[in-house]
Biopython code that builds the backbone (N, CA, C, O; Angstrom):
import numpy as np
from Bio.PDB.StructureBuilder import StructureBuilder

atoms = [
    (1, "UNK", "N", (43.874, -27.373, -17.033)),
    (1, "UNK", "CA", (43.295, -27.189, -15.720)),
    (1, "UNK", "C", (41.831, -26.782, -15.872)),
    (1, "UNK", "O", (41.507, -25.925, -16.694)),
    (2, "UNK", "N", (40.971, -27.377, -15.101)),
    (2, "UNK", "CA", (39.546, -27.109, -15.228)),
    (2, "UNK", "C", (39.107, -25.868, -14.461)),
    (2, "UNK", "O", (37.990, -25.392, -14.663)),
    (3, "UNK", "N", (39.951, -25.336, -13.592)),
    (3, "UNK", "CA", (39.594, -24.095, -12.911)),
    (3, "UNK", "C", (39.815, -22.926, -13.853)),
    (3, "UNK", "O", (40.802, -22.893, -14.587)),
    (4, "UNK", "N", (38.905, -21.972, -13.835)),
    (4, "UNK", "CA", (39.021, -20.818, -14.729)),
    (4, "UNK", "C", (39.053, -19.514, -13.941)),
    (4, "UNK", "O", (38.439, -18.526, -14.345)),
    (5, "UNK", "N", (39.763, -19.510, -12.823)),
    (5, "UNK", "CA", (39.809, -18.341, -11.948)),
    (5, "UNK", "C", (40.468, -17.150, -12.639)),
    (5, "UNK", "O", (39.980, -16.026, -12.522)),
    (6, "UNK", "N", (41.560, -17.376, -13.352)),
    (6, "UNK", "CA", (42.215, -16.266, -14.060)),
    (6, "UNK", "C", (41.269, -15.650, -15.082)),
    (6, "UNK", "O", (41.219, -14.428, -15.228)),
    (7, "UNK", "N", (40.526, -16.483, -15.784)),
    (7, "UNK", "CA", (39.575, -16.002, -16.787)),
    (7, "UNK", "C", (38.466, -15.176, -16.131)),
    (7, "UNK", "O", (38.081, -14.126, -16.645)),
    (8, "UNK", "N", (37.958, -15.655, -14.996)),
    (8, "UNK", "CA", (36.902, -14.921, -14.295)),
    (8, "UNK", "C", (37.448, -13.591, -13.770)),
    (8, "UNK", "O", (36.760, -12.572, -13.831)),
    (9, "UNK", "N", (38.677, -13.596, -13.255)),
    (9, "UNK", "CA", (39.300, -12.345, -12.803)),
    (9, "UNK", "C", (39.354, -11.347, -13.961)),
    (9, "UNK", "O", (39.014, -10.175, -13.799)),
    (10, "UNK", "N", (39.778, -11.822, -15.115)),
    (10, "UNK", "CA", (39.878, -10.952, -16.286)),
    (10, "UNK", "C", (38.512, -10.387, -16.653)),
    (10, "UNK", "O", (38.385, -9.201, -16.957)),
    (11, "UNK", "N", (37.485, -11.247, -16.623)),
    (11, "UNK", "CA", (36.120, -10.805, -16.922)),
    (11, "UNK", "C", (35.654, -9.731, -15.939)),
    (11, "UNK", "O", (34.909, -8.822, -16.306)),
    (12, "UNK", "N", (36.102, -9.845, -14.684)),
    (12, "UNK", "CA", (35.692, -8.915, -13.639)),
    (12, "UNK", "C", (36.612, -7.697, -13.547)),
    (12, "UNK", "O", (36.378, -6.801, -12.735)),
    (13, "UNK", "N", (37.659, -7.663, -14.378)),
    (13, "UNK", "CA", (38.577, -6.528, -14.380)),
    (13, "UNK", "C", (39.462, -6.465, -13.157)),
    (13, "UNK", "O", (39.789, -5.380, -12.676)),
    (14, "UNK", "N", (39.851, -7.621, -12.648)),
    (14, "UNK", "CA", (40.723, -7.671, -11.481)),
    (14, "UNK", "C", (41.895, -8.607, -11.757)),
    (14, "UNK", "O", (41.876, -9.370, -12.723)),
    (15, "UNK", "N", (42.897, -8.543, -10.916)),
    (15, "UNK", "CA", (44.073, -9.408, -11.052)),
    (15, "UNK", "C", (44.100, -10.402, -9.899)),
    (15, "UNK", "O", (43.375, -10.249, -8.916)),
    (16, "UNK", "N", (44.940, -11.420, -10.029)),
    (16, "UNK", "CA", (45.098, -12.362, -8.929)),
    (16, "UNK", "C", (45.659, -11.666, -7.690)),
    (16, "UNK", "O", (45.318, -12.029, -6.565)),
    (17, "UNK", "N", (46.514, -10.674, -7.894)),
    (17, "UNK", "CA", (47.067, -9.921, -6.772)),
    (17, "UNK", "C", (45.959, -9.181, -6.034)),
    (17, "UNK", "O", (45.915, -9.195, -4.804)),
    (18, "UNK", "N", (45.060, -8.533, -6.783)),
    (18, "UNK", "CA", (43.933, -7.830, -6.163)),
    (18, "UNK", "C", (42.983, -8.809, -5.481)),
    (18, "UNK", "O", (42.454, -8.521, -4.407)),
    (19, "UNK", "N", (42.770, -9.957, -6.101)),
    (19, "UNK", "CA", (41.922, -10.988, -5.504)),
    (19, "UNK", "C", (42.506, -11.430, -4.161)),
    (19, "UNK", "O", (41.789, -11.525, -3.165)),
    (20, "UNK", "N", (43.807, -11.698, -4.146)),
    (20, "UNK", "CA", (44.462, -12.122, -2.909)),
    (20, "UNK", "C", (44.340, -11.053, -1.823)),
    (20, "UNK", "O", (44.075, -11.367, -0.663)),
    (21, "UNK", "N", (44.532, -9.796, -2.203)),
    (21, "UNK", "CA", (44.413, -8.703, -1.234)),
    (21, "UNK", "C", (43.017, -8.660, -0.640)),
    (21, "UNK", "O", (42.862, -8.491, 0.570)),
    (22, "UNK", "N", (41.997, -8.810, -1.479)),
    (22, "UNK", "CA", (40.614, -8.787, -0.997)),
    (22, "UNK", "C", (40.306, -9.981, -0.103)),
    (22, "UNK", "O", (39.427, -9.912, 0.757)),
    (23, "UNK", "N", (41.036, -11.082, -0.310)),
    (23, "UNK", "CA", (40.862, -12.268, 0.523)),
    (23, "UNK", "C", (41.690, -12.176, 1.804)),
    (23, "UNK", "O", (41.514, -12.977, 2.723)),
    (24, "UNK", "N", (42.591, -11.198, 1.859)),
    (24, "UNK", "CA", (43.430, -11.021, 3.037)),
    (24, "UNK", "C", (44.610, -11.970, 3.112)),
    (24, "UNK", "O", (45.083, -12.298, 4.200)),
    (25, "UNK", "N", (45.088, -12.413, 1.949)),
    (25, "UNK", "CA", (46.242, -13.312, 1.906)),
    (25, "UNK", "C", (47.242, -12.809, 0.874)),
    (25, "UNK", "O", (46.909, -11.974, 0.033)),
    (26, "UNK", "N", (48.463, -13.316, 0.943)),
    (26, "UNK", "CA", (49.491, -12.949, -0.028)),
    (26, "UNK", "C", (49.200, -13.624, -1.367)),
    (26, "UNK", "O", (48.662, -14.730, -1.414)),
    (27, "UNK", "N", (49.561, -12.942, -2.456)),
    (27, "UNK", "CA", (49.305, -13.482, -3.793)),
    (27, "UNK", "C", (50.004, -14.830, -3.981)),
    (27, "UNK", "O", (49.449, -15.729, -4.612)),
    (28, "UNK", "N", (51.204, -14.978, -3.445)),
    (28, "UNK", "CA", (51.928, -16.244, -3.557)),
    (28, "UNK", "C", (51.176, -17.385, -2.884)),
    (28, "UNK", "O", (51.143, -18.505, -3.394)),
    (29, "UNK", "N", (50.571, -17.090, -1.732)),
    (29, "UNK", "CA", (49.790, -18.117, -1.035)),
    (29, "UNK", "C", (48.547, -18.492, -1.831)),
    (29, "UNK", "O", (48.183, -19.666, -1.904)),
    (30, "UNK", "N", (47.899, -17.501, -2.427)),
    (30, "UNK", "CA", (46.724, -17.781, -3.254)),
    (30, "UNK", "C", (47.111, -18.675, -4.433)),
    (30, "UNK", "O", (46.422, -19.650, -4.734)),
    (31, "UNK", "N", (48.206, -18.340, -5.089)),
    (31, "UNK", "CA", (48.658, -19.151, -6.227)),
    (31, "UNK", "C", (48.949, -20.585, -5.813)),
    (31, "UNK", "O", (48.586, -21.523, -6.523)),
    (32, "UNK", "N", (49.605, -20.762, -4.663)),
    (32, "UNK", "CA", (49.909, -22.113, -4.176)),
    (32, "UNK", "C", (48.629, -22.885, -3.904)),
    (32, "UNK", "O", (48.523, -24.064, -4.242)),
    (33, "UNK", "N", (47.645, -22.209, -3.285)),
    (33, "UNK", "CA", (46.381, -22.879, -2.969)),
    (33, "UNK", "C", (45.651, -23.288, -4.242)),
    (33, "UNK", "O", (45.117, -24.394, -4.326)),
    (34, "UNK", "N", (45.628, -22.407, -5.223)),
    (34, "UNK", "CA", (44.886, -22.692, -6.448)),
    (34, "UNK", "C", (45.600, -23.691, -7.336)),
    (34, "UNK", "O", (44.948, -24.454, -8.049)),
    (35, "UNK", "N", (46.925, -23.703, -7.310)),
    (35, "UNK", "CA", (47.682, -24.640, -8.135)),
    (35, "UNK", "C", (47.850, -25.987, -7.459)),
    (35, "UNK", "O", (48.215, -26.971, -8.102)),
    (36, "UNK", "N", (47.585, -26.030, -6.170)),
    (36, "UNK", "CA", (47.655, -27.290, -5.437)),
    (36, "UNK", "C", (46.311, -27.984, -5.523)),
    (36, "UNK", "O", (45.832, -28.314, -6.608)),
    (37, "UNK", "N", (45.721, -28.197, -4.387)),
    (37, "UNK", "CA", (44.412, -28.843, -4.319)),
    (37, "UNK", "C", (43.517, -27.934, -3.491)),
    (37, "UNK", "O", (43.364, -28.155, -2.289)),
    (38, "UNK", "N", (42.918, -26.912, -4.108)),
    (38, "UNK", "CA", (42.142, -25.945, -3.336)),
    (38, "UNK", "C", (40.941, -26.583, -2.653)),
    (38, "UNK", "O", (40.262, -27.441, -3.217)),
    (39, "UNK", "N", (40.701, -26.142, -1.429)),
    (39, "UNK", "CA", (39.547, -26.642, -0.690)),
    (39, "UNK", "C", (38.283, -25.960, -1.191)),
    (39, "UNK", "O", (38.341, -24.924, -1.852)),
    (40, "UNK", "N", (37.164, -26.544, -0.875)),
    (40, "UNK", "CA", (35.891, -25.937, -1.232)),
    (40, "UNK", "C", (35.760, -24.587, -0.525)),
    (40, "UNK", "O", (35.204, -23.643, -1.086)),
    (41, "UNK", "N", (36.263, -24.496, 0.686)),
    (41, "UNK", "CA", (36.238, -23.230, 1.429)),
    (41, "UNK", "C", (36.994, -22.134, 0.673)),
    (41, "UNK", "O", (36.524, -21.000, 0.573)),
    (42, "UNK", "N", (38.168, -22.485, 0.143)),
    (42, "UNK", "CA", (38.955, -21.522, -0.638)),
    (42, "UNK", "C", (38.202, -21.107, -1.897)),
    (42, "UNK", "O", (38.123, -19.922, -2.218)),
    (43, "UNK", "N", (37.653, -22.085, -2.606)),
    (43, "UNK", "CA", (36.916, -21.781, -3.834)),
    (43, "UNK", "C", (35.675, -20.944, -3.545)),
    (43, "UNK", "O", (35.333, -20.049, -4.318)),
    (44, "UNK", "N", (35.001, -21.231, -2.434)),
    (44, "UNK", "CA", (33.836, -20.435, -2.044)),
    (44, "UNK", "C", (34.236, -18.988, -1.775)),
    (44, "UNK", "O", (33.527, -18.062, -2.172)),
    (45, "UNK", "N", (35.370, -18.790, -1.103)),
    (45, "UNK", "CA", (35.836, -17.433, -0.788)),
    (45, "UNK", "C", (36.217, -16.694, -2.069)),
    (45, "UNK", "O", (35.883, -15.520, -2.228)),
    (46, "UNK", "N", (36.911, -17.367, -2.979)),
    (46, "UNK", "CA", (37.277, -16.764, -4.263)),
    (46, "UNK", "C", (36.014, -16.336, -4.999)),
    (46, "UNK", "O", (35.931, -15.217, -5.505)),
    (47, "UNK", "N", (35.036, -17.228, -5.057)),
    (47, "UNK", "CA", (33.782, -16.928, -5.743)),
    (47, "UNK", "C", (33.074, -15.744, -5.096)),
    (47, "UNK", "O", (32.549, -14.873, -5.790)),
    (48, "UNK", "N", (33.060, -15.713, -3.777)),
    (48, "UNK", "CA", (32.407, -14.614, -3.053)),
    (48, "UNK", "C", (33.066, -13.279, -3.385)),
    (48, "UNK", "O", (32.381, -12.296, -3.667)),
    (49, "UNK", "N", (34.390, -13.245, -3.351)),
    (49, "UNK", "CA", (35.118, -12.004, -3.638)),
    (49, "UNK", "C", (34.882, -11.558, -5.079)),
    (49, "UNK", "O", (34.765, -10.363, -5.349)),
    (50, "UNK", "N", (34.812, -12.517, -6.005)),
    (50, "UNK", "CA", (34.608, -12.182, -7.416)),
    (50, "UNK", "C", (33.137, -11.937, -7.759)),
    (50, "UNK", "O", (32.825, -11.450, -8.845)),
    (51, "UNK", "N", (32.244, -12.271, -6.841)),
    (51, "UNK", "CA", (30.822, -12.050, -7.084)),
    (51, "UNK", "C", (30.216, -13.027, -8.068)),
    (51, "UNK", "O", (29.332, -12.673, -8.849)),
    (52, "UNK", "N", (30.701, -14.271, -8.025)),
    (52, "UNK", "CA", (30.175, -15.317, -8.906)),
    (52, "UNK", "C", (29.846, -16.544, -8.064)),
    (52, "UNK", "O", (30.195, -16.607, -6.885)),
    (53, "UNK", "N", (29.176, -17.516, -8.672)),
    (53, "UNK", "CA", (28.942, -18.776, -7.969)),
    (53, "UNK", "C", (30.215, -19.621, -8.036)),
    (53, "UNK", "O", (31.046, -19.442, -8.926)),
    (54, "UNK", "N", (30.353, -20.529, -7.098)),
    (54, "UNK", "CA", (31.530, -21.410, -7.093)),
    (54, "UNK", "C", (31.597, -22.217, -8.385)),
    (54, "UNK", "O", (32.688, -22.454, -8.904)),
    (55, "UNK", "N", (30.470, -22.634, -8.903)),
    (55, "UNK", "CA", (30.433, -23.402, -10.146)),
    (55, "UNK", "C", (31.009, -22.658, -11.330)),
    (55, "UNK", "O", (31.521, -23.274, -12.265)),
    (56, "UNK", "N", (30.930, -21.311, -11.297)),
    (56, "UNK", "CA", (31.467, -20.513, -12.406)),
    (56, "UNK", "C", (32.997, -20.519, -12.446)),
    (56, "UNK", "O", (33.592, -20.056, -13.419)),
    (57, "UNK", "N", (33.631, -21.038, -11.402)),
    (57, "UNK", "CA", (35.087, -21.109, -11.373)),
    (57, "UNK", "C", (35.612, -22.329, -12.119)),
    (57, "UNK", "O", (36.821, -22.477, -12.299)),
    (58, "UNK", "N", (34.715, -23.195, -12.549)),
    (58, "UNK", "CA", (35.095, -24.413, -13.259)),
    (58, "UNK", "C", (34.711, -24.305, -14.722)),
    (58, "UNK", "O", (33.736, -23.642, -15.075)),
    (59, "UNK", "N", (35.494, -24.967, -15.571)),
    (59, "UNK", "CA", (35.144, -25.054, -16.978)),
    (59, "UNK", "C", (33.950, -25.972, -17.113)),
    (59, "UNK", "O", (33.875, -26.998, -16.436)),
    (60, "UNK", "N", (33.026, -25.622, -17.968)),
    (60, "UNK", "CA", (31.860, -26.446, -18.226)),
    (60, "UNK", "C", (32.038, -27.137, -19.568)),
    (60, "UNK", "O", (32.669, -26.603, -20.480)),
    (61, "UNK", "N", (31.476, -28.322, -19.671)),
    (61, "UNK", "CA", (31.544, -29.006, -20.957)),
    (61, "UNK", "C", (30.552, -28.343, -21.902)),
    (61, "UNK", "O", (29.492, -27.890, -21.471)),
    (62, "UNK", "N", (30.878, -28.286, -23.149)),
    (62, "UNK", "CA", (29.987, -27.680, -24.130)),
    (62, "UNK", "C", (28.706, -28.486, -24.285)),
    (62, "UNK", "O", (27.639, -27.921, -24.526)),
    (63, "UNK", "N", (28.807, -29.802, -24.147)),
    (63, "UNK", "CA", (27.631, -30.641, -24.315)),
    (63, "UNK", "C", (26.626, -30.426, -23.193)),
    (63, "UNK", "O", (25.419, -30.523, -23.416)),
    (64, "UNK", "N", (27.109, -30.134, -21.991)),
    (64, "UNK", "CA", (26.211, -29.950, -20.851)),
    (64, "UNK", "C", (26.773, -28.867, -19.945)),
    (64, "UNK", "O", (27.677, -29.136, -19.153)),
    (65, "UNK", "N", (26.256, -27.646, -20.045)),
    (65, "UNK", "CA", (26.777, -26.548, -19.235)),
    (65, "UNK", "C", (26.526, -26.714, -17.739)),
    (65, "UNK", "O", (27.054, -25.937, -16.943)),
    (66, "UNK", "N", (25.728, -27.714, -17.336)),
    (66, "UNK", "CA", (25.484, -27.967, -15.926)),
    (66, "UNK", "C", (26.427, -29.026, -15.367)),
    (66, "UNK", "O", (26.207, -29.544, -14.272)),
    (67, "UNK", "N", (27.476, -29.345, -16.121)),
    (67, "UNK", "CA", (28.463, -30.320, -15.698)),
    (67, "UNK", "C", (29.809, -29.625, -15.537)),
    (67, "UNK", "O", (30.221, -28.839, -16.392)),
    (68, "UNK", "N", (30.493, -29.924, -14.427)),
    (68, "UNK", "CA", (31.844, -29.401, -14.223)),
    (68, "UNK", "C", (32.806, -30.576, -14.131)),
    (68, "UNK", "O", (32.405, -31.702, -13.837)),
    (69, "UNK", "N", (34.075, -30.299, -14.385)),
    (69, "UNK", "CA", (35.112, -31.319, -14.320)),
    (69, "UNK", "C", (36.080, -30.959, -13.206)),
    (69, "UNK", "O", (36.562, -29.828, -13.137)),
    (70, "UNK", "N", (36.365, -31.922, -12.329)),
    (70, "UNK", "CA", (37.314, -31.713, -11.243)),
    (70, "UNK", "C", (38.683, -31.420, -11.846)),
    (70, "UNK", "O", (39.141, -32.160, -12.717)),
    (71, "UNK", "N", (39.361, -30.329, -11.390)),
    (71, "UNK", "CA", (40.653, -29.978, -11.976)),
    (71, "UNK", "C", (41.768, -30.955, -11.626)),
    (71, "UNK", "O", (42.818, -30.936, -12.268)),
    (72, "UNK", "N", (41.569, -31.799, -10.634)),
    (72, "UNK", "CA", (42.620, -32.726, -10.213)),
    (72, "UNK", "C", (42.447, -34.130, -10.768)),
    (72, "UNK", "O", (43.397, -34.721, -11.282)),
    (73, "UNK", "N", (41.219, -34.674, -10.663)),
    (73, "UNK", "CA", (41.037, -36.071, -11.057)),
    (73, "UNK", "C", (40.301, -36.250, -12.380)),
    (73, "UNK", "O", (40.270, -37.351, -12.929)),
    (74, "UNK", "N", (39.708, -35.171, -12.897)),
    (74, "UNK", "CA", (39.014, -35.245, -14.174)),
    (74, "UNK", "C", (37.598, -35.789, -14.083)),
    (74, "UNK", "O", (36.935, -35.955, -15.108)),
    (75, "UNK", "N", (37.119, -36.071, -12.868)),
    (75, "UNK", "CA", (35.770, -36.565, -12.693)),
    (75, "UNK", "C", (34.761, -35.487, -13.050)),
    (75, "UNK", "O", (34.934, -34.326, -12.681)),
    (76, "UNK", "N", (33.719, -35.860, -13.758)),
    (76, "UNK", "CA", (32.666, -34.901, -14.114)),
    (76, "UNK", "C", (31.546, -34.977, -13.082)),
    (76, "UNK", "O", (31.149, -36.057, -12.645)),
    (77, "UNK", "N", (31.050, -33.809, -12.708)),
    (77, "UNK", "CA", (29.968, -33.709, -11.740)),
    (77, "UNK", "C", (28.816, -32.945, -12.339)),
    (77, "UNK", "O", (29.029, -31.950, -13.032)),
    (78, "UNK", "N", (27.615, -33.381, -12.092)),
    (78, "UNK", "CA", (26.415, -32.691, -12.543)),
    (78, "UNK", "C", (26.058, -31.660, -11.492)),
    (78, "UNK", "O", (25.906, -31.992, -10.317)),
    (79, "UNK", "N", (25.922, -30.385, -11.917)),
    (79, "UNK", "CA", (25.535, -29.305, -11.016)),
    (79, "UNK", "C", (24.028, -29.319, -10.853)),
    (79, "UNK", "O", (23.291, -29.435, -11.832)),
    (80, "UNK", "N", (23.573, -29.203, -9.623)),
    (80, "UNK", "CA", (22.147, -29.133, -9.362)),
    (80, "UNK", "C", (21.762, -27.714, -9.047)),
    (80, "UNK", "O", (22.538, -26.975, -8.442)),
    (81, "UNK", "N", (20.591, -27.331, -9.444)),
    (81, "UNK", "CA", (20.123, -25.972, -9.189)),
    (81, "UNK", "C", (19.337, -25.908, -7.921)),
    (81, "UNK", "O", (18.860, -24.838, -7.544)),
]
sb = StructureBuilder()
sb.init_structure("model")
sb.init_model(0)
sb.init_chain("A")
sb.init_seg("    ")
for serial, (resi, resn, name, xyz) in enumerate(atoms, 1):
    if name == "N":
        sb.init_residue(resn, " ", resi, " ")
    sb.init_atom(name, np.array(xyz, "f"), 0.0, 1.0, " ", f" {name:<3s}", serial, name[0])
structure = sb.get_structure()
């Protein structure tokens, strides 16, 4: 999976349960959203709560850290600054 939300939570010293609470939703609902096809709105909210950019929620390729890979279709996208 190209999303690295669990890793970012760990870096920030929080759990998915705490993240869900801060978002005002149940942890089970958060897990379903993230394991399904999360919307950009959901990813933006997760990033906001964690204090990171939305792009930081995706794995970056080692060859180009400004490229992210879609967790569902595998398409690579170039991040613009």
